[in-house]
C-alpha positions as CSV (number, residue, x, y, z in Angstrom):
1,X,30.8,-25.8,-16.4
2,X,32.1,-24.9,-12.8
3,X,34.1,-21.9,-14.3
4,X,31.0,-20.6,-16.2
5,X,28.9,-21.2,-12.8
6,X,31.4,-19.2,-10.6
7,X,31.8,-16.5,-13.4
8,X,28.1,-16.0,-13.1
9,X,28.1,-15.8,-9.6
10,X,30.6,-13.3,-9.6
11,X,28.9,-11.4,-12.1
12,X,26.0,-11.2,-9.6
13,X,28.0,-10.3,-6.6
14,X,29.4,-7.3,-8.7
15,X,26.3,-5.9,-9.7
16,X,25.0,-6.6,-6.0
17,X,28.3,-4.5,-4.8
18,X,27.4,-1.8,-7.1
19,X,24.0,-1.6,-6.1
20,X,25.1,-1.4,-2.3
21,X,27.9,0.9,-2.9
22,X,25.3,3.6,-4.7
23,X,22.6,3.3,-1.8
24,X,25.1,3.6,1.0
25,X,27.7,6.1,-0.4
26,X,25.3,9.0,0.4
27,X,24.7,7.6,4.0
28,X,28.5,7.3,4.3
29,X,29.0,11.0,3.4
30,X,26.2,11.9,6.2
31,X,28.3,10.3,8.6
32,X,31.6,11.4,7.6
33,X,30.2,15.2,7.9
34,X,28.8,13.9,11.4
35,X,25.4,15.6,10.3
36,X,23.1,12.5,11.0
37,X,19.6,13.3,11.5
38,X,16.4,11.7,10.2
39,X,15.4,14.2,7.9
40,X,19.1,13.7,6.2
41,X,18.7,9.9,6.1
42,X,15.2,10.2,4.9
43,X,16.4,12.5,2.3
44,X,19.1,10.4,0.5
45,X,17.9,6.9,0.8
46,X,14.2,6.9,1.0
47,X,12.1,7.0,-2.2
48,X,9.6,9.4,-3.2
49,X,6.3,9.6,-1.6
50,X,3.1,11.9,-2.6
51,X,0.2,11.7,-0.3
52,X,-3.2,13.6,-0.8
53,X,-4.0,16.3,2.1
54,X,-7.7,15.7,2.6
55,X,-9.4,18.5,5.0
56,X,-13.3,17.5,4.1
57,X,-13.0,14.0,3.8
58,X,-12.6,11.6,0.8
59,X,-15.1,12.4,-2.0
60,X,-16.7,9.2,-2.0
61,X,-17.4,9.5,1.6
62,X,-18.7,13.0,1.0
63,X,-21.0,11.9,-1.8
64,X,-22.4,9.1,0.4
65,X,-23.5,11.1,3.4
66,X,-25.0,13.8,1.2
67,X,-27.0,11.3,-0.8
68,X,-28.3,9.9,2.8
69,X,-29.2,13.5,4.2
70,X,-31.3,13.9,0.7
71,X,-32.9,10.5,0.5
72,X,-33.8,10.7,4.3
73,X,-35.2,14.5,3.7
74,X,-37.2,13.2,0.9
75,X,-38.5,9.8,1.7
76,X,-39.7,11.1,5.1
77,X,-41.4,14.1,3.5
78,X,-43.2,11.8,1.5
79,X,-44.4,9.4,4.3
80,X,-45.3,12.5,6.6
81,X,-47.5,13.7,3.7
82,X,-49.2,10.4,3.4
83,X,-49.6,10.4,7.2
84,X,-51.0,14.0,7.3
85,X,-53.3,13.4,4.6
86,X,-54.9,10.0,6.0
87,X,-54.5,10.5,9.8
88,X,-54.5,14.3,10.3
89,X,-51.0,14.0,11.6
90,X,-49.9,16.2,13.4
91,X,-52.6,18.1,14.6
92,X,-54.5,14.5,15.8
93,X,-51.7,14.2,18.2
94,X,-53.3,17.0,20.7
95,X,-56.7,15.3,20.5
96,X,-58.4,13.0,23.2
97,X,-57.9,9.3,23.3
98,X,-61.3,9.0,22.0
99,X,-60.9,10.7,18.6
100,X,-57.1,9.5,18.3
101,X,-57.6,5.7,19.1
102,X,-61.1,5.6,16.9
103,X,-59.2,7.2,14.0
104,X,-56.5,4.9,14.4
105,X,-58.6,1.6,14.3
106,X,-60.2,2.7,11.5
107,X,-56.9,3.3,9.5
108,X,-56.3,-0.6,9.7
109,X,-53.0,-2.1,8.3
110,X,-52.2,0.8,6.0
111,X,-51.5,3.0,8.5
112,X,-49.7,0.9,10.7
113,X,-47.4,0.9,7.7
114,X,-47.3,4.7,7.2
115,X,-46.0,5.1,10.6
116,X,-43.3,2.2,10.0
117,X,-42.2,4.0,6.8
118,X,-42.0,7.4,8.4
119,X,-40.3,6.1,11.5
120,X,-37.5,4.4,9.7
121,X,-37.1,7.1,6.6
122,X,-36.1,9.7,9.6
123,X,-34.2,7.0,11.0
124,X,-31.5,7.1,8.3
125,X,-30.6,10.7,9.2
126,X,-28.3,8.9,12.0
127,X,-25.8,7.5,9.5
128,X,-24.9,10.9,7.7
129,X,-24.8,12.7,10.9
130,X,-22.3,10.4,12.3
131,X,-20.3,10.6,9.1
132,X,-20.2,14.7,8.8
133,X,-17.0,15.4,11.2
134,X,-15.1,13.1,9.1
135,X,-16.7,14.4,6.1
136,X,-16.2,18.4,6.8
137,X,-12.4,17.3,7.7
138,X,-13.1,18.3,11.6
139,X,-12.6,15.1,13.5
140,X,-10.8,17.2,16.0
141,X,-13.5,19.6,16.4
142,X,-15.1,18.6,20.0
143,X,-17.9,20.7,19.9
144,X,-19.1,19.2,16.6
145,X,-18.7,15.8,18.1
146,X,-20.9,16.5,21.0
147,X,-23.5,18.0,18.5
148,X,-22.8,14.7,16.3
149,X,-23.6,12.5,19.3
150,X,-27.0,14.5,20.3
151,X,-27.9,14.3,17.1
152,X,-27.6,10.7,16.9
153,X,-29.5,10.6,20.0
154,X,-32.2,13.0,18.8
155,X,-33.0,10.7,15.7
156,X,-32.9,7.4,18.2
157,X,-35.6,9.5,20.6
158,X,-37.7,10.0,17.6
159,X,-37.6,6.6,16.5
160,X,-38.9,5.3,19.6
161,X,-41.7,8.1,19.5
162,X,-42.8,7.0,15.8
163,X,-42.4,3.2,16.5
164,X,-45.0,3.6,19.4
165,X,-47.4,3.8,16.9
166,X,-46.2,0.6,15.2
167,X,-46.2,-1.6,18.6
168,X,-48.0,0.3,21.2
169,X,-50.8,1.9,20.0
170,X,-52.6,-1.0,17.6
171,X,-53.3,-3.2,20.6
172,X,-54.5,-0.2,22.7
173,X,-56.9,0.9,19.8
174,X,-58.1,-2.4,19.1
175,X,-59.2,-2.6,22.8
176,X,-60.7,0.5,22.9
177,X,-62.8,-0.2,20.1
178,X,-64.4,-3.1,21.9
179,X,-64.4,-2.0,25.2
180,X,-67.1,-0.7,27.7
181,X,-67.4,2.7,28.9
182,X,-65.6,1.6,32.4
183,X,-62.8,-0.3,30.4
184,X,-62.5,2.6,27.6
185,X,-61.6,5.1,30.7
186,X,-58.7,3.0,31.5
187,X,-57.6,2.6,28.5
188,X,-57.8,6.1,27.8
189,X,-55.5,7.0,30.7
190,X,-53.3,4.2,29.3
191,X,-53.0,5.8,26.0
192,X,-52.3,9.2,27.8
193,X,-49.5,8.1,29.5
194,X,-47.5,6.3,26.7
195,X,-48.6,9.4,24.7
196,X,-47.1,11.9,26.9
197,X,-44.3,9.7,27.8
198,X,-42.8,8.2,24.2
199,X,-44.6,11.1,22.5
200,X,-44.3,14.6,24.1
201,X,-41.4,13.6,26.3
202,X,-38.8,11.8,23.9
203,X,-39.8,12.2,20.6
204,X,-40.8,15.7,20.7
205,X,-39.2,17.6,23.7
206,X,-35.8,15.7,24.0
207,X,-35.7,14.3,20.2
208,X,-36.9,18.0,18.7
209,X,-33.9,19.9,21.4
210,X,-31.3,17.5,20.3
211,X,-32.0,17.9,16.5
212,X,-31.9,21.5,17.0
213,X,-28.9,21.8,19.0
214,X,-27.1,19.5,16.4
215,X,-28.0,21.7,13.3
216,X,-27.4,25.2,15.5
217,X,-23.7,23.7,15.9
218,X,-22.9,22.8,12.4
219,X,-24.6,26.1,11.1
220,X,-22.3,27.9,13.6
221,X,-19.3,25.7,12.1
222,X,-20.0,26.4,8.9
223,X,-19.9,30.0,9.2
224,X,-17.1,30.2,11.1
225,X,-14.7,28.1,9.1
226,X,-16.6,28.1,5.9
227,X,-16.0,24.4,5.0
228,X,-19.5,24.8,3.3
229,X,-21.0,27.7,2.1
230,X,-21.8,30.5,4.5
231,X,-25.8,30.7,3.1
232,X,-25.9,27.1,4.5
233,X,-25.1,27.9,8.0
234,X,-27.2,31.2,8.2
235,X,-30.4,29.5,7.1
236,X,-29.2,26.8,9.5
237,X,-29.3,29.2,12.4
238,X,-32.8,30.8,10.9
239,X,-34.5,27.4,10.8
240,X,-33.0,26.1,14.1
241,X,-34.5,29.0,15.8
242,X,-37.9,29.1,14.0
243,X,-38.4,25.2,15.0
244,X,-37.5,25.8,18.4
245,X,-40.8,27.8,19.2
246,X,-42.6,24.5,18.6
247,X,-41.7,23.7,21.9
248,X,-44.2,25.8,23.3
249,X,-46.9,23.5,22.1
250,X,-45.4,20.4,23.2
251,X,-44.8,22.1,26.6
252,X,-48.6,23.4,26.7
253,X,-49.4,19.7,26.8
254,X,-48.0,19.6,30.4
255,X,-48.6,23.3,31.6
256,X,-51.7,24.9,30.0
257,X,-51.7,28.5,29.1
258,X,-48.0,28.0,28.0
259,X,-47.6,30.1,25.2
260,X,-48.1,28.2,21.9
261,X,-46.9,29.7,18.2
262,X,-49.3,27.5,16.2
263,X,-47.4,27.5,13.1
264,X,-44.0,26.7,14.3
265,X,-44.4,23.3,14.0
266,X,-45.4,23.1,10.7
267,X,-42.9,25.7,9.4
268,X,-40.5,24.9,11.4
269,X,-40.1,21.1,10.9
270,X,-40.6,21.8,7.2
271,X,-38.0,24.3,7.0
272,X,-35.8,22.3,9.2
273,X,-36.3,19.4,6.6
274,X,-35.6,21.4,3.4
275,X,-32.3,22.5,5.0
276,X,-31.2,18.9,5.9
277,X,-32.0,18.5,1.9
278,X,-30.1,21.4,1.2
279,X,-27.0,19.8,3.6
280,X,-27.3,16.8,1.4
281,X,-27.2,18.4,-2.1
282,X,-24.5,20.7,-0.6
283,X,-22.2,17.9,0.1
284,X,-23.4,15.8,-2.8
285,X,-22.6,18.2,-5.7
286,X,-20.1,20.8,-4.5
287,X,-16.9,20.0,-5.6
288,X,-14.2,19.5,-2.7
289,X,-11.6,22.3,-2.4
290,X,-9.9,20.7,0.3
291,X,-7.9,17.8,-1.7
292,X,-4.5,18.5,-3.4
293,X,-1.3,16.4,-3.9
294,X,1.8,17.5,-2.4
295,X,5.1,16.0,-2.2
296,X,6.0,14.9,1.5
297,X,8.4,17.3,3.2
298,X,10.5,14.8,4.8
299,X,10.9,12.1,1.8
300,X,12.3,13.1,-1.8
301,X,13.7,11.7,-4.6
302,X,16.7,9.5,-3.3
303,X,19.9,10.6,-4.8
304,X,22.9,8.3,-6.3
């Protein structure tokens, strides 16, 4: 029995010795020639490795970003259309407190929920905006990252502007409805203060400017690098500049007589929303051309 066990052990040792010799022999040749380097050691001793070069991000992440751009654009457009039909938004934003607060109070809880839906459907945009540098394979692009953070901040500012209609305006409208003339004057002043700060300054002026800055930067990068179809970048530039003209209407609330392009808000915001939807569709359905399987240059099949 001992003889058989020793014989089996010797057999295993011989197999192990052969495997070790076959693996070490190429390395010994390298030492013998005096050409010891990382590349030669890797070429002789390391197994073959393959990796995927991805210049536009993973396909899954690309589809998630595209779907979120599209979902946000469509759901926000739906909520905004309902808001326009029930509350005359955005034209009512330039009306005095007596008109706005009276109309708001008569809208009831359904109007508050409409504003709530408008706010959070727009807020969805922050996620695909933050994903876009990775999706486009441009994580080292400083300009795109600056624009990305500007776009994310713009969504936050717009969210504040929208949510004040959920948390700030309702109590003002209820108090205004039950107040006498003296108290109504005070409530109108309170309304104007929060409206100019939360609405005109944060949501409209800063929020829109940062959003336009984001879309302009993305459009320029698309045109220069062709990471997406060139037509998408050209249209993005056009709609961004058109949307920029809406700043005249916002500045006129603080500077009476400032030139106003009346249709810039409607046409610009609508066109910008359609461009966001087109961006989402492009990311969602366009086949990525940046993925290919290649053999690692420093790792090839081991030779024995």
